[in-house]
C-alpha positions in Angstrom: 56.9 58.2 -0.9 59.3 60.9 -2.4 61.9 62.4 0.0 60.8 65.5 2.1 63.3 68.0 0.3 61.9 66.4 -3.4 58.4 66.4 -2.1 59.0 70.3 -0.7 60.5 71.5 -4.2 57.4 70.2 -6.1 54.8 71.8 -3.3 56.5 75.1 -4.2 56.5 74.6 -7.9 53.7 75.8 -9.5 53.1 73.4 -12.2 53.3 70.5 -9.6 51.9 72.1 -6.5 48.6 70.5 -6.8 49.6 67.2 -7.8 52.2 67.0 -4.9 49.5 68.4 -2.6 47.0 65.5 -3.4 50.1 62.9 -2.8 50.9 64.8 0.8 47.1 64.4 1.5 46.9 61.0 0.6 50.2 60.0 2.7 49.4 61.7 6.0 45.6 62.3 6.3 45.1 58.8 8.1 47.4 59.5 10.5 46.8 62.9 11.2 42.9 62.1 11.4 43.8 59.6 14.1 45.9 62.0 16.0 42.8 64.7 16.1 40.7 61.8 16.5 42.2 61.2 19.8 41.8 64.4 21.0 38.3 65.6 19.8 36.6 62.2 20.0 33.9 62.5 17.5 34.3 61.5 13.7 32.6 64.7 12.6 34.7 67.0 14.7 37.7 65.0 13.5 37.0 65.4 10.0 36.3 69.3 10.3 39.7 69.8 12.0 41.6 67.7 9.5 40.1 69.8 6.7 40.9 73.2 8.5 44.6 71.4 9.2 45.0 70.7 5.4 43.5 74.2 4.3 46.0 75.8 6.8 48.7 73.5 5.4 48.0 74.5 2.0 48.2 77.9 2.3 51.3 78.2 4.1 53.4 75.6 2.1 55.5 79.2 0.8 56.2 79.7 4.5 57.7 76.2 5.2 61.2 76.6 5.7 62.3 72.9 5.7 63.6 72.9 9.2 62.0 70.2 10.6 60.4 67.3 8.4 57.4 68.1 6.5 55.4 65.4 8.7 56.4 67.4 11.8 55.2 70.5 10.5 51.8 69.0 9.6 51.2 67.5 13.2 52.4 71.0 14.4 49.4 71.9 12.6 47.0 69.6 13.1 47.7 69.9 17.0 47.5 73.3 17.4 44.2 73.3 15.0 42.6 70.6 17.4 43.6 72.6 20.5 41.9 75.8 19.0 39.2 73.6 17.9 38.5 72.4 21.7 38.9 75.7 23.3 36.4 76.9 21.0 33.7 74.3 21.7 34.5 74.6 25.8 34.5 78.5 25.5 30.7 78.3 23.6 29.5 75.8 26.3 31.0 78.2 29.0 33.2 75.3 30.5 36.7 74.6 31.2 38.4 72.5 28.6 38.8 69.6 31.0 35.5 69.1 31.7 34.4 69.6 28.0 36.8 66.9 27.1 35.5 64.8 30.0 31.8 65.5 28.7 33.4 63.8 25.2 34.1 60.9 26.1 30.9 60.2 28.3 29.4 59.8 25.2 31.8 57.2 23.6 29.5 54.4 24.7 27.1 55.8 21.8 29.6 56.3 19.8 28.5 54.3 16.5 32.4 54.8 15.7 33.6 54.1 18.9 34.2 49.9 18.8 36.3 50.0 22.0 35.7 47.5 25.0 35.4 48.7 28.8 38.9 49.1 29.1 39.3 50.9 26.2 36.6 53.2 27.3 38.3 53.7 30.6 41.5 54.6 28.8 39.7 57.2 26.6 38.2 58.4 29.7 41.2 58.6 31.5 43.0 60.3 29.2 40.5 63.0 29.7 41.1 63.9 32.7 44.9 64.6 32.1 45.9 68.3 31.1 45.9 69.1 27.5 49.7 69.0 27.2 49.8 65.6 28.9 47.2 64.1 26.5 49.0 65.1 23.7 52.3 63.9 24.6 50.1 60.5 26.2 48.7 60.2 22.7 51.5 60.6 20.7 53.9 58.1 22.3 51.6 55.5 23.6 49.3 54.9 20.5 51.2 57.0 17.7 54.4 55.3 18.9 56.4 58.3 17.9 60.1 58.8 19.3 60.4 61.7 22.1 62.8 63.1 19.3 59.6 63.1 17.0 57.5 64.7 19.8 59.9 67.2 20.6 60.3 68.7 17.1 56.0 69.0 16.8 55.4 70.2 20.3 58.8 72.7 20.4 59.3 70.9 23.9 62.5 69.3 25.2 62.8 65.6 25.5 63.5 65.7 29.2 60.3 67.6 29.7 58.4 65.1 27.5 59.7 62.2 29.5 58.5 63.4 32.9 55.2 64.7 31.5 54.6 61.2 29.8 55.8 59.6 33.4 53.3 62.0 35.3 50.5 60.9 32.4 51.2 57.6 32.8 50.4 57.2 36.7 47.4 59.3 36.6 45.8 56.9 34.1 46.8 53.7 36.1 45.3 55.3 39.2 42.2 56.4 37.2 41.8 53.0 35.9 42.7 51.6 39.1 39.7 53.0 40.5 37.5 52.7 37.7 34.5 51.1 38.4 
């Protein structure tokens, strides 16, 4: 892929904007999809949030300053869109966000798109018990193998705080899985 600066220039140029945006979507859609999917659980919901993410990215391209990598900027948008989506769904159901996420994971065994074994199901259920910020950090670090510095740029949190949150998340997950029947 071309470097960020070159791509940003193409995205801001009216003659190359559409072509560059299609390239951007092609390059990042799968990674963003899985980032979103880990939080919303449902394939259809992940597709909806991904579409909203790219709409927001397209609409805000002119305001992207280039202070961070375009990838980090898009992950931040995807993360915010996902949190907004989850909070909206929980509010519609008149329940707490944590309770809503636990409901989502309880449906995993019947989800056509989920093909994990029992331990993977237990892991997903354990993650759903975490506070939202810890879920994000755990997913980004554990599943996406992101460096703390990258996560720091995306979530605008210090590396020290991220390390502490990740540590607390892993301890809670270990305890949950140990007690899982």
